[in-house]
VOKE-165409 format. One record per residue (C-alpha): x, y, z; residue in three letters. Coordinates in nm, 2 decimals. Layout:
<<X,Y,Z>,'ALA'>
...
! end
This chain:
<<14.45,5.59,17.08>,'MET'>
<<14.63,5.83,17.23>,'GLY'>
<<14.69,5.79,17.62>,'GLY'>
<<14.60,6.12,17.77>,'LEU'>
<<14.38,6.22,17.50>,'ASN'>
<<14.24,5.85,17.49>,'SER'>
<<13.92,5.75,17.58>,'CYS'>
<<14.11,5.48,17.83>,'CYS'>
<<14.30,5.67,18.06>,'ILE'>
<<14.48,5.59,18.22>,'PRO'>
<<14.60,5.32,17.94>,'ARG'>
<<14.74,4.98,18.03>,'LYS'>
<<14.98,4.73,17.89>,'GLY'>
<<14.94,4.74,17.54>,'PHE'>
<<14.86,4.36,17.54>,'GLY'>
<<14.56,4.48,17.79>,'GLU'>
<<14.16,4.68,17.61>,'GLU'>
<<14.17,5.08,17.55>,'ARG'>
<<13.84,5.00,17.83>,'HIS'>
<<13.86,4.91,18.17>,'ALA'>
<<13.73,4.59,18.19>,'THR'>
<<14.03,4.38,18.17>,'THR'>
<<14.05,4.18,18.49>,'SER'>
<<14.44,4.06,18.49>,'THR'>
<<14.62,4.29,18.80>,'PRO'>
<<14.81,4.54,18.74>,'LYS'>
<<15.17,4.60,18.91>,'GLY'>
<<15.15,4.97,19.12>,'LYS'>
<<15.34,5.23,18.92>,'GLY'>
<<15.43,4.96,18.64>,'HIS'>
<<15.32,5.06,18.27>,'ARG'>
<<15.37,4.63,18.22>,'ARG'>
<<15.38,4.35,18.45>,'ASN'>
<<15.57,4.13,18.19>,'LEU'>
<<15.82,4.20,17.96>,'SER'>
<<15.76,4.41,17.67>,'ALA'>
<<16.08,4.24,17.49>,'THR'>
<<16.04,3.89,17.53>,'PHE'>
<<16.29,3.74,17.28>,'ASN'>
<<16.27,3.40,17.07>,'LEU'>
<<16.32,3.49,16.74>,'SER'>
<<16.57,3.27,16.70>,'THR'>
<<16.29,3.00,16.78>,'ILE'>
<<16.20,2.80,16.48>,'GLU'>
<<16.20,2.42,16.65>,'SER'>
<<16.31,2.26,16.95>,'GLU'>
<<16.62,2.08,16.75>,'LYS'>
<<16.73,2.39,16.50>,'SER'>
<<16.78,2.57,16.79>,'THR'>
<<17.01,2.33,16.96>,'VAL'>
<<17.17,2.28,16.67>,'ALA'>
<<17.22,2.64,16.57>,'SER'>
<<17.48,2.71,16.90>,'LEU'>
<<17.83,2.60,16.83>,'VAL'>
<<18.00,2.30,17.09>,'ASN'>
<<18.32,2.43,17.15>,'VAL'>
<<18.47,2.15,17.27>,'ASN'>
<<18.48,1.95,16.99>,'THR'>
<<18.39,2.27,16.66>,'ALA'>
<<18.67,2.27,16.45>,'GLY'>
<<18.80,2.55,16.29>,'GLU'>
<<18.56,2.59,15.99>,'GLU'>
<<18.29,2.59,16.27>,'GLU'>
<<18.44,2.82,16.54>,'LEU'>
<<18.50,3.07,16.25>,'MET'>
<<18.12,3.08,16.21>,'THR'>
<<18.11,3.25,16.50>,'LEU'>
<<18.12,3.71,16.46>,'PRO'>
<<18.45,3.80,16.52>,'GLY'>
<<18.62,3.47,16.55>,'ILE'>
<<18.90,3.45,16.20>,'ASN'>
<<19.09,3.15,16.16>,'ARG'>
<<19.38,3.27,16.37>,'CYS'>
<<19.20,3.33,16.71>,'ILE'>
<<18.96,2.96,16.63>,'ALA'>
<<19.34,2.80,16.65>,'LYS'>
<<19.41,2.94,16.91>,'ASN'>
<<19.08,2.81,17.06>,'ILE'>
<<19.14,2.46,16.95>,'ILE'>
<<19.54,2.51,17.08>,'ASP'>
<<19.41,2.60,17.41>,'HIS'>
<<19.14,2.32,17.40>,'ARG'>
<<19.38,2.13,17.37>,'ASN'>
<<19.65,2.21,17.62>,'HIS'>
<<19.37,2.21,17.93>,'ILE'>
<<19.23,1.89,17.84>,'GLY'>
<<18.88,2.09,17.72>,'GLY'>
<<18.65,2.37,17.83>,'TYR'>
<<18.54,2.27,18.15>,'ARG'>
<<18.25,2.62,18.07>,'CYS'>
<<18.21,2.92,17.85>,'THR'>
<<18.44,3.18,18.05>,'GLU'>
<<18.74,2.94,18.01>,'ASP'>
<<18.75,3.00,17.66>,'LEU'>
<<18.84,3.42,17.74>,'ALA'>
<<19.18,3.28,17.83>,'LEU'>
<<19.21,3.13,17.45>,'ALA'>
<<19.45,3.43,17.32>,'SER'>
<<19.27,3.62,17.12>,'GLY'>
<<18.94,3.58,17.26>,'VAL'>
<<18.92,3.77,17.58>,'GLY'>
<<18.65,3.88,17.74>,'ALA'>
<<18.47,4.13,17.55>,'GLU'>
<<18.49,3.90,17.26>,'ARG'>
<<18.31,3.62,17.44>,'LEU'>
<<18.06,3.84,17.54>,'ALA'>
<<17.99,3.88,17.17>,'THR'>
<<17.96,3.49,17.14>,'ILE'>
<<17.81,3.37,17.42>,'ARG'>
<<17.47,3.32,17.31>,'ASP'>
<<17.61,3.17,16.98>,'ASP'>
<<17.83,2.87,17.20>,'ILE'>
<<17.80,2.60,17.47>,'TYR'>
<<18.03,2.40,17.65>,'VAL'>
<<17.97,1.99,17.71>,'ILE'>
<<18.23,1.97,17.99>,'PRO'>
<<18.51,1.66,17.95>,'PRO'>
<<18.45,1.41,18.20>,'VAL'>
<<18.72,1.21,18.35>,'LEU'>
<<18.95,0.94,18.19>,'ASP'>
<<18.99,0.67,18.40>,'ASP'>
<<19.32,0.60,18.39>,'ARG'>
<<19.58,0.80,18.56>,'LYS'>
<<19.88,1.02,18.36>,'SER'>
<<20.21,1.03,18.39>,'SER'>
<<20.21,1.29,18.64>,'GLU'>
<<19.96,1.08,18.87>,'GLY'>
<<19.65,1.31,18.76>,'LYS'>
<<19.32,1.22,18.61>,'ALA'>
<<19.36,1.34,18.28>,'PRO'>
<<19.06,1.56,18.09>,'LEU'>
<<18.89,1.46,17.81>,'ARG'>
<<18.65,1.58,17.55>,'LEU'>
<<18.31,1.44,17.48>,'LEU'>
<<18.30,1.32,17.13>,'SER'>
<<18.02,1.17,16.90>,'ASN'>
<<18.30,0.93,16.77>,'ALA'>
<<18.15,0.56,16.80>,'SER'>
<<18.39,0.30,16.83>,'GLY'>
<<18.66,0.36,17.11>,'ASP'>
<<18.50,0.34,17.42>,'ASP'>
<<18.73,0.59,17.60>,'GLU'>
<<18.60,0.85,17.33>,'ASN'>
<<18.24,0.77,17.42>,'VAL'>
<<18.01,1.10,17.47>,'THR'>
<<17.87,1.05,17.80>,'GLN'>
<<17.58,1.28,17.89>,'VAL'>
<<17.41,1.28,18.27>,'ASN'>
<<17.07,1.14,18.27>,'ILE'>
<<17.04,1.30,18.59>,'ASN'>
<<17.11,1.67,18.54>,'THR'>
<<17.06,1.71,18.15>,'ALA'>
<<16.74,1.81,17.96>,'ASN'>
<<16.57,1.77,17.63>,'VAL'>
<<16.83,1.93,17.48>,'PHE'>
<<17.11,1.78,17.61>,'ALA'>
<<16.96,1.45,17.55>,'LEU'>
<<16.89,1.47,17.24>,'LEU'>
<<17.25,1.46,17.13>,'LYS'>
<<17.26,1.15,17.25>,'VAL'>
<<17.30,0.91,16.92>,'LYS'>
<<16.95,0.72,16.97>,'GLY'>
<<16.75,0.92,17.15>,'ILE'>
<<16.48,1.14,16.99>,'GLY'>
<<16.31,1.43,17.12>,'MET'>
<<16.00,1.23,17.26>,'GLY'>
<<16.21,0.96,17.45>,'ILE'>
<<16.41,1.27,17.57>,'ALA'>
<<16.11,1.42,17.70>,'LYS'>
<<15.97,1.10,17.85>,'ASN'>
<<16.31,1.09,18.06>,'ILE'>
<<16.28,1.43,18.20>,'VAL'>
<<15.94,1.42,18.32>,'VAL'>
<<16.00,1.08,18.44>,'TYR'>
<<16.28,1.15,18.68>,'ARG'>
<<16.06,1.50,18.74>,'ASP'>
<<15.80,1.25,18.87>,'LYS'>
<<15.99,0.97,19.05>,'HIS'>
<<16.33,1.13,19.08>,'GLY'>
<<16.67,1.10,18.96>,'THR'>
<<16.79,0.75,18.83>,'PHE'>
<<17.04,0.55,19.04>,'SER'>
<<17.18,0.36,18.77>,'SER'>
<<17.11,0.36,18.37>,'VAL'>
<<16.91,0.03,18.39>,'ASP'>
<<16.64,0.23,18.56>,'ASP'>
<<16.61,0.39,18.20>,'LEU'>
<<16.42,0.10,18.10>,'ILE'>
<<16.12,0.19,18.34>,'ARG'>
<<16.05,0.57,18.16>,'VAL'>
<<15.79,0.49,17.84>,'LYS'>
<<15.97,0.38,17.51>,'GLY'>
<<16.29,0.30,17.57>,'ILE'>
<<16.30,-0.11,17.56>,'GLY'>
<<16.61,-0.36,17.63>,'PRO'>
<<16.72,-0.30,17.24>,'THR'>
<<16.66,0.08,17.24>,'SER'>
<<16.89,0.11,17.57>,'LEU'>
<<17.12,-0.12,17.45>,'ASP'>
<<17.18,0.15,17.15>,'ALA'>
<<17.31,0.45,17.39>,'PHE'>
<<17.37,0.26,17.73>,'ARG'>
<<17.77,0.37,17.67>,'GLN'>
<<17.67,0.78,17.63>,'TYR'>
<<17.47,0.80,17.93>,'VAL'>
<<17.56,0.79,18.29>,'CYS'>
<<17.44,0.86,18.64>,'VAL'>
<<17.67,1.15,18.74>,'ALA'>
<<17.88,1.37,18.61>,'ASP'>
<<18.30,1.31,18.67>,'LYS'>
<<18.51,1.62,18.68>,'PHE'>
<<18.83,1.62,18.87>,'PRO'>
<<18.88,1.73,19.24>,'VAL'>
<<19.19,1.86,19.20>,'ASN'>
<<19.14,2.22,19.08>,'SER'>
<<19.51,2.26,19.02>,'ASN'>
<<19.45,2.09,18.68>,'ASP'>
<<19.23,2.37,18.58>,'HIS'>
<<19.39,2.64,18.41>,'SER'>
<<19.48,3.00,18.68>,'HIS'>
<<19.55,3.38,18.62>,'GLN'>
<<19.67,3.57,18.92>,'ASN'>
<<19.64,3.26,19.15>,'GLY'>
<<19.31,3.23,19.07>,'LYS'>
<<19.07,2.96,18.85>,'SER'>
<<18.90,3.16,18.55>,'SER'>
<<18.60,2.99,18.69>,'CYS'>
<<18.59,2.94,19.10>,'ASP'>
<<18.29,2.80,19.15>,'HIS'>
<<18.39,2.73,19.51>,'SER'>
<<18.09,2.97,19.65>,'SER'>
<<17.81,2.77,19.48>,'ARG'>
<<17.87,2.44,19.75>,'GLY'>
<<18.18,2.25,19.61>,'GLY'>
<<18.18,2.03,19.31>,'LEU'>
<<17.88,1.86,19.26>,'GLU'>
<<17.67,2.19,19.27>,'ASN'>
<<17.96,2.31,19.05>,'ASP'>
<<17.82,2.14,18.75>,'SER'>
<<17.50,2.16,18.79>,'ASP'>
<<17.60,2.55,18.80>,'TYR'>
<<17.80,2.47,18.47>,'THR'>
<<17.50,2.32,18.27>,'ARG'>
<<17.25,2.55,18.34>,'ARG'>
<<17.53,2.84,18.27>,'SER'>
<<17.66,2.65,17.93>,'THR'>
<<17.30,2.61,17.76>,'SER'>
<<17.12,2.87,17.94>,'SER'>
<<16.91,2.89,17.61>,'LEU'>
<<16.79,2.56,17.58>,'GLU'>
<<16.69,2.54,17.94>,'ASN'>
<<16.53,2.88,17.90>,'LEU'>
<<16.30,2.66,17.63>,'LEU'>
<<16.25,2.40,17.84>,'GLU'>
<<16.12,2.63,18.16>,'ILE'>
<<15.92,2.80,17.94>,'LEU'>
<<15.74,2.51,17.79>,'GLY'>
<<15.44,2.65,17.59>,'PRO'>
<<15.59,2.93,17.52>,'LEU'>
<<15.85,2.82,17.35>,'ALA'>
<<15.58,2.68,17.13>,'LYS'>
<<15.54,2.83,16.76>,'ILE'>
<<15.22,3.07,16.74>,'PRO'>
<<14.93,2.91,16.57>,'GLU'>
<<14.78,3.09,16.30>,'ARG'>
<<14.44,3.10,16.17>,'PRO'>
<<14.39,2.88,15.81>,'ASN'>
<<14.33,3.16,15.57>,'VAL'>
<<14.26,3.13,15.14>,'ALA'>
<<14.48,3.31,14.95>,'PRO'>
<<14.43,3.63,14.83>,'ILE'>
<<14.51,3.68,14.50>,'THR'>
<<14.49,4.01,14.43>,'LEU'>
<<14.21,3.98,14.16>,'LYS'>
<<13.89,4.08,14.13>,'HIS'>
<<13.66,4.03,13.85>,'LYS'>
<<13.99,3.94,13.64>,'ASN'>
<<14.10,4.31,13.69>,'ARG'>
<<14.39,4.40,13.91>,'LYS'>
<<14.34,4.52,14.30>,'VAL'>
<<14.52,4.66,14.58>,'PHE'>
<<14.42,4.63,15.00>,'ARG'>
<<14.45,4.99,15.13>,'LEU'>
<<14.44,4.87,15.55>,'ALA'>
<<14.44,5.11,15.83>,'SER'>
<<14.57,4.95,16.19>,'TRP'>
<<14.64,5.14,16.51>,'ASN'>
<<14.87,4.99,16.67>,'LEU'>
<<14.86,5.12,17.04>,'GLU'>
<<15.23,5.29,17.13>,'ARG'>
<<15.40,5.12,16.86>,'PHE'>
<<15.75,5.17,17.00>,'SER'>
<<16.09,4.98,16.87>,'THR'>
<<16.09,4.79,17.22>,'GLU'>
<<15.73,4.67,17.15>,'LYS'>
<<15.81,4.60,16.83>,'ALA'>
<<16.10,4.35,16.87>,'LYS'>
<<15.86,4.16,17.06>,'ASN'>
<<15.81,3.87,16.86>,'PRO'>
<<15.47,3.79,16.97>,'GLY'>
<<15.42,4.14,16.81>,'VAL'>
<<15.62,4.09,16.53>,'LYS'>
<<15.45,3.74,16.45>,'ASP'>
<<15.15,3.88,16.45>,'VAL'>
<<15.17,4.19,16.26>,'ILE'>
<<15.37,4.05,15.98>,'CYS'>
<<15.14,3.67,15.93>,'MET'>
<<14.84,3.96,15.93>,'THR'>
<<14.99,4.16,15.67>,'ILE'>
<<15.05,3.84,15.41>,'LEU'>
<<14.75,3.69,15.52>,'GLU'>
<<14.52,3.95,15.40>,'ASN'>
<<14.73,4.03,15.12>,'GLY'>
<<14.79,4.41,15.21>,'PHE'>
<<14.91,4.61,15.01>,'SER'>
<<14.93,4.97,15.20>,'ILE'>
<<14.87,4.97,15.51>,'ILE'>
<<14.83,5.33,15.73>,'ALA'>
<<14.97,5.28,16.04>,'VAL'>
<<14.83,5.48,16.36>,'GLN'>
<<15.03,5.55,16.71>,'GLU'>
<<15.39,5.53,16.64>,'LEU'>
<<15.60,5.63,17.02>,'ALA'>
<<15.89,5.62,16.80>,'ASP'>
<<16.00,5.68,16.40>,'GLU'>
<<16.21,5.36,16.38>,'GLU'>
<<15.92,5.14,16.54>,'ALA'>
<<15.79,5.04,16.11>,'LEU'>
<<16.16,4.93,16.06>,'ASP'>
<<16.13,4.61,16.28>,'GLU'>
<<15.84,4.51,16.10>,'ILE'>
<<16.00,4.59,15.75>,'VAL'>
<<16.30,4.40,15.85>,'GLN'>
<<16.09,4.10,15.93>,'GLU'>
<<15.90,4.08,15.65>,'LEU'>
<<16.17,4.13,15.41>,'ASN'>
<<16.44,3.91,15.57>,'HIS'>
<<16.21,3.68,15.77>,'PRO'>
<<16.33,3.56,16.13>,'THR'>
<<16.00,3.40,16.28>,'LEU'>
<<15.88,3.08,16.18>,'PRO'>
<<15.51,3.14,16.07>,'ASN'>
<<15.66,3.41,15.85>,'VAL'>
<<15.97,3.23,15.74>,'LYS'>
<<15.71,2.92,15.63>,'LYS'>
<<15.52,3.16,15.49>,'TRP'>
<<15.40,3.01,15.07>,'SER'>
<<15.19,3.28,14.95>,'GLY'>
<<15.30,3.62,14.82>,'ARG'>
<<15.56,3.80,15.00>,'ARG'>
<<15.64,4.10,14.91>,'GLY'>
<<15.90,4.37,14.89>,'LYS'>
<<15.82,4.59,15.18>,'TRP'>
<<15.93,4.95,15.27>,'ALA'>
<<15.82,5.23,15.50>,'CYS'>
<<15.75,5.58,15.57>,'VAL'>
<<15.72,5.74,15.89>,'VAL'>
<<15.60,6.13,15.94>,'SER'>
<<15.71,6.39,16.21>,'LYS'>
<<15.60,6.44,16.54>,'ALA'>
<<15.23,6.46,16.48>,'ALA'>
<<15.13,6.54,16.85>,'GLY'>
<<15.09,6.36,17.17>,'ARG'>
<<15.01,6.07,17.29>,'MET'>
<<15.06,5.88,17.65>,'PHE'>
<<15.40,5.96,17.73>,'GLN'>
<<15.56,6.02,17.44>,'SER'>
<<15.53,6.23,17.11>,'MET'>
<<15.32,5.97,16.84>,'GLU'>
<<15.39,5.93,16.48>,'TYR'>
<<15.19,5.87,16.15>,'LEU'>
<<15.35,5.64,15.85>,'GLY'>
<<15.30,5.39,15.56>,'TYR'>
<<15.35,5.05,15.49>,'LEU'>
<<15.40,4.94,15.11>,'TYR'>
<<15.46,4.66,14.91>,'ASP'>
<<15.71,4.78,14.68>,'LYS'>
<<15.67,4.44,14.45>,'SER'>
<<15.28,4.55,14.39>,'GLN'>
<<15.45,4.82,14.22>,'ASN'>
<<15.36,5.11,14.49>,'ILE'>
<<15.51,5.38,14.54>,'GLU'>
<<15.46,5.69,14.72>,'ILE'>
<<15.56,5.98,14.57>,'VAL'>
<<15.48,6.26,14.81>,'HIS'>
<<15.41,6.27,15.21>,'HIS'>
<<15.38,6.53,15.44>,'SER'>
<<15.19,6.60,15.77>,'LEU'>
<<14.89,6.89,15.72>,'LEU'>
<<15.05,7.21,15.86>,'GLN'>
<<14.92,7.45,16.05>,'LYS'>
<<14.84,7.83,15.93>,'LYS'>
<<15.09,8.06,16.08>,'GLU'>
<<14.97,8.25,16.40>,'GLY'>
<<14.73,7.97,16.38>,'HIS'>
<<14.62,7.72,16.68>,'LYS'>
<<14.64,7.35,16.57>,'LYS'>
<<14.34,7.21,16.39>,'PRO'>
<<14.41,6.88,16.47>,'PHE'>
<<14.55,6.70,16.82>,'VAL'>
<<14.76,6.49,16.62>,'ARG'>
<<14.80,6.66,16.25>,'MET'>
<<14.69,6.44,15.95>,'PRO'>
<<14.97,6.22,15.74>,'TYR'>
<<14.92,6.26,15.35>,'MET'>
<<15.06,6.00,15.13>,'GLY'>
<<15.04,6.04,14.73>,'ILE'>
<<15.04,5.67,14.60>,'PHE'>
<<15.14,5.56,14.28>,'LYS'>
<<15.03,5.19,14.18>,'ILE'>
<<15.08,4.99,13.85>,'ASN'>
<<15.21,5.25,13.69>,'ASN'>
<<14.88,5.43,13.60>,'ASN'>
<<14.68,5.46,13.92>,'PHE'>
<<14.74,5.74,14.18>,'ASP'>
<<14.58,5.85,14.51>,'CYS'>
<<14.56,6.09,14.79>,'VAL'>
<<14.54,5.84,15.08>,'VAL'>
<<14.48,6.10,15.45>,'THR'>
<<14.60,5.92,15.72>,'ASN'>
<<14.44,6.04,16.09>,'VAL'>
<<14.41,5.96,16.41>,'HIS'>
<<14.14,6.19,16.53>,'LEU'>
<<14.09,6.32,16.90>,'LYS'>
<<13.97,6.04,17.17>,'ALA'>
<<13.65,6.11,17.36>,'THR'>
<<13.77,6.07,17.67>,'GLY'>
<<13.68,5.88,18.00>,'LEU'>
<<13.31,5.89,18.01>,'ASP'>
<<13.29,6.08,17.70>,'ASP'>
<<13.34,6.42,17.83>,'ARG'>
<<13.62,6.54,17.56>,'ASP'>
<<13.32,6.42,17.28>,'ARG'>
<<13.28,6.76,17.17>,'HIS'>
<<13.64,6.81,17.07>,'ARG'>
<<13.66,6.48,16.92>,'THR'>
<<13.31,6.58,16.69>,'GLU'>
<<13.54,6.91,16.65>,'LYS'>
<<13.78,6.75,16.50>,'GLU'>
<<13.59,6.55,16.29>,'VAL'>
<<13.41,6.87,16.16>,'GLY'>
<<13.76,6.98,16.06>,'THR'>
<<13.80,6.68,15.81>,'VAL'>
<<13.60,6.85,15.56>,'THR'>
<<13.83,7.14,15.54>,'ASP'>
<<14.11,6.92,15.49>,'LEU'>
<<13.92,6.78,15.21>,'ILE'>
<<13.91,7.14,15.07>,'ASP'>
<<14.32,7.16,15.12>,'VAL'>
<<14.35,6.85,14.90>,'ILE'>
<<14.12,7.00,14.60>,'LYS'>
<<14.31,7.34,14.64>,'ALA'>
<<14.66,7.17,14.69>,'GLU'>
<<14.59,6.87,14.40>,'ILE'>
<<14.32,7.02,14.11>,'ARG'>
<<14.18,6.75,13.94>,'GLY'>
<<14.30,6.49,14.12>,'GLU'>
<<13.96,6.25,14.24>,'LYS'>
<<14.08,5.93,14.43>,'ASP'>
<<14.10,6.09,14.79>,'VAL'>
<<14.08,5.83,15.07>,'ILE'>
<<14.05,5.92,15.42>,'ILE'>
<<14.16,5.69,15.65>,'VAL'>
<<14.23,5.62,15.99>,'GLY'>
<<14.13,5.59,16.36>,'ASP'>
<<13.81,5.82,16.41>,'PHE'>
<<13.77,5.76,16.75>,'ASN'>
<<13.36,5.81,16.70>,'LEU'>
<<13.13,5.55,16.53>,'GLU'>
<<13.02,5.66,16.16>,'PRO'>
<<12.68,5.72,16.20>,'ASP'>
<<12.71,5.95,16.47>,'THR'>
<<12.57,6.32,16.35>,'GLU'>
<<12.92,6.42,16.41>,'ALA'>
<<13.02,6.29,16.06>,'PHE'>
<<12.72,6.49,15.88>,'SER'>
<<12.97,6.73,15.75>,'THR'>
<<13.17,6.46,15.56>,'LEU'>
<<12.90,6.26,15.44>,'LYS'>
<<12.74,6.63,15.27>,'SER'>
<<13.07,6.63,15.06>,'GLU'>
<<12.93,6.26,14.97>,'ASP'>
<<13.25,6.06,15.16>,'TYR'>
<<13.06,5.68,15.31>,'THR'>
<<13.26,5.45,15.50>,'PRO'>
<<13.34,5.15,15.39>,'CYS'>
<<13.31,4.93,15.74>,'ILE'>
<<12.98,4.97,15.86>,'PRO'>
<<12.88,5.11,16.14>,'ALA'>
<<12.74,4.80,16.39>,'ASP'>
<<13.10,4.64,16.27>,'THR'>
<<13.31,4.68,16.55>,'HIS'>
<<13.68,4.69,16.50>,'THR'>
<<13.82,4.73,16.84>,'ASN'>
<<13.96,4.40,17.10>,'ILE'>
<<14.08,4.29,17.41>,'SER'>
<<14.14,3.96,17.56>,'ASN'>
<<13.84,3.96,17.76>,'SER'>
<<13.61,4.15,17.49>,'ASN'>
<<13.71,3.95,17.18>,'VAL'>
<<13.38,4.04,16.96>,'SER'>
<<13.47,4.41,17.01>,'GLY'>
<<13.24,4.68,17.12>,'SER'>
<<13.30,5.04,16.93>,'LYS'>
<<13.34,5.08,16.57>,'ASN'>
<<13.62,5.36,16.55>,'TYR'>
<<13.83,5.25,16.28>,'ASP'>
<<13.78,5.30,15.89>,'ASN'>
<<13.79,5.42,15.56>,'LEU'>
<<13.62,5.68,15.40>,'TRP'>
<<13.56,5.75,14.97>,'ILE'>
<<13.42,5.99,14.79>,'ASN'>
<<13.21,5.92,14.55>,'LYS'>
<<13.41,5.92,14.23>,'ASP'>
<<13.67,5.68,14.49>,'THR'>
<<13.32,5.44,14.49>,'ARG'>
<<13.41,5.38,14.11>,'LYS'>
<<13.69,5.17,14.15>,'VAL'>
<<13.62,5.01,14.50>,'TYR'>
<<13.53,4.68,14.46>,'THR'>
<<13.30,4.66,14.76>,'GLY'>
<<13.53,4.43,14.96>,'VAL'>
<<13.65,4.54,15.29>,'SER'>
<<13.63,4.37,15.62>,'GLY'>
<<13.78,4.39,15.93>,'VAL'>
<<14.05,4.11,16.04>,'VAL'>
<<13.99,4.00,16.38>,'ARG'>
<<14.10,3.68,16.42>,'ASP'>
<<14.53,3.61,16.43>,'GLY'>
<<14.62,3.90,16.66>,'LEU'>
<<14.69,3.75,16.95>,'SER'>
<<14.96,3.57,17.07>,'SER'>
<<15.09,3.34,17.41>,'HIS'>
<<15.45,3.57,17.33>,'TRP'>
<<15.24,3.86,17.38>,'ILE'>
<<15.24,4.00,17.73>,'PRO'>
<<14.88,4.05,17.91>,'ASN'>
<<14.93,4.21,18.26>,'GLY'>
<<15.05,3.92,18.50>,'TRP'>
<<15.02,3.68,18.24>,'THR'>
<<15.11,3.58,17.84>,'TRP'>
<<14.83,3.55,17.55>,'GLY'>
<<14.76,3.91,17.48>,'GLY'>
<<14.68,4.12,17.13>,'VAL'>
<<14.85,4.30,16.96>,'VAL'>
<<14.69,4.68,16.96>,'SER'>
<<14.36,4.72,17.13>,'ASP'>
<<14.23,4.79,16.75>,'HIS'>
<<14.20,4.53,16.47>,'CYS'>
<<14.31,4.66,16.11>,'PRO'>
<<14.06,4.76,15.86>,'VAL'>
<<14.10,4.72,15.51>,'TYR'>
<<13.90,4.80,15.12>,'GLY'>
<<14.02,4.69,14.82>,'GLN'>
<<14.00,4.90,14.52>,'PHE'>
<<14.12,4.87,14.13>,'TYR'>
<<14.45,4.98,14.08>,'SER'>
<<14.38,4.96,13.64>,'ASN'>
<<14.15,5.21,13.63>,'MET'>
<<14.24,5.58,13.71>,'ASP'>
<<14.00,5.87,13.70>,'LEU'>
<<14.20,6.15,13.60>,'ASP'>
<<14.45,6.03,13.40>,'PRO'>
<<14.75,6.29,13.42>,'LYS'>
<<14.99,6.23,13.71>,'ASP'>
<<14.97,6.45,14.01>,'ILE'>
<<15.21,6.68,14.02>,'ASN'>
<<15.38,6.70,14.34>,'THR'>
<<15.66,6.96,14.29>,'SER'>
<<15.67,7.14,14.61>,'ASP'>
<<15.30,7.05,14.77>,'VAL'>
<<15.24,7.20,15.06>,'SER'>
<<14.94,7.11,15.24>,'PHE'>
<<14.85,7.38,15.46>,'THR'>
<<14.54,7.39,15.67>,'LEU'>
<<14.37,7.82,15.58>,'GLY'>
<<14.70,7.89,15.42>,'HIS'>
<<14.60,7.67,15.09>,'ALA'>
<<14.85,7.72,14.83>,'GLN'>
<<14.98,7.57,14.47>,'ILE'>
<<15.35,7.60,14.41>,'HIS'>
<<15.42,7.53,14.09>,'ARG'>
! end
């Protein structure tokens, strides 16, 4: 619903219910208490996350060239500088390599990490202890990687040959419970580690990082170390800082714990898009509740929307409450080029998705509202015309948010007019209910516009958020035009964390008597899988993607009640001034 015109004033964060029934506290003066853009979209699994990063202390030219902006020449400079200084101690060192610099380092920082070099026990000819690079090479003990078991997180431990996910987690759990290890032999007390397995990786682990005390061994610029950590309290804190700052994504995942887990999806039966051996398409409507680009970038939001579309075989989705014109592009991009684990591993129909978005249809809470359509081009669906309803010059707007008409052609032979509406909300305590009822009555005028503008078109479907139950008296005029709702009045279409069963029927699809001939009788409200532990919910997580559930109806696509194509040249939907331009 639309904010200032909504029945839930004042509005809360997008993960909260439209009615004031949630018990989660709200920060004073803030619309959200947790970031809506919390983004783990690159996470497929704990192991694959680490595997996707580049260790600049061991990477060769080819691997370094996979980083953005790094060509062969710069990759060679990185390796030359690495050899010159004996290995990078922190990511900031990389800026001193010729061709990198601070600006390019900023673009690749999230794609790299550093396991600092350890001190060779031997003395160089100059009397200084040279740094040597960590490596996974087996054989010479002098080239053995040593990971500090007292500071390493799960992902750093996974790099140790012989340590798997289970043992790595057990090491961290044991350390957190009992304190640091005094020697490598203490690992024998960790669940899953026996004498044989410990001997297998003993040479790769240690209980203390070894760094040269003399800071002159490190590269300087203008008389200062390029990685000056003196303010952090000495060498011991310096190693901890380096570990945290150079593997931030790894540590973030460790800290987040359950938040780093892939959201679970409900078990669903595959949708065949056939009914009685005839092709069908599914038309859905979904109010996405102040759906901005910022909200769309939240991986939990994106995961819920994309998976709900795929799991339920939606063909066309009419969307309400878009807060900007680019928000739907995020969903189209994820559907066509998946990055999230659930979307990537989806084995059913994927489709080829596109979207159209209206100009500003009206206002909602703190922004303009736009309406839109998502549709699957792989189902031979095309939108041949789309436009907002226009008001007659000199007259007031007939709707708070003007309806958005789309003319669709499906399977090359079925065409229909879909009208996407978001009617005025009744407001707190139903104080604006009379205005909502008036808008419902105006829908019949909208039907007259469609009849006049597209003569002979019989397949007309009105979908969206009507903000009133379909059995209220206000819909009598619509019913007099022989329109009926696909979603029964006793079926709830709203949802919240505190009331997952809902309490109201706001969203629907209204079809006329002609369209009922191509209606399969299959319709529904999707209630499962609409929340994610990646979505904020007040001061906690696990919110719903919207306070509305998607609703849908199923229609035959190989039977057209009016076989002639719709002539869309210069169509202009103007309420009170319907005129056909041919």
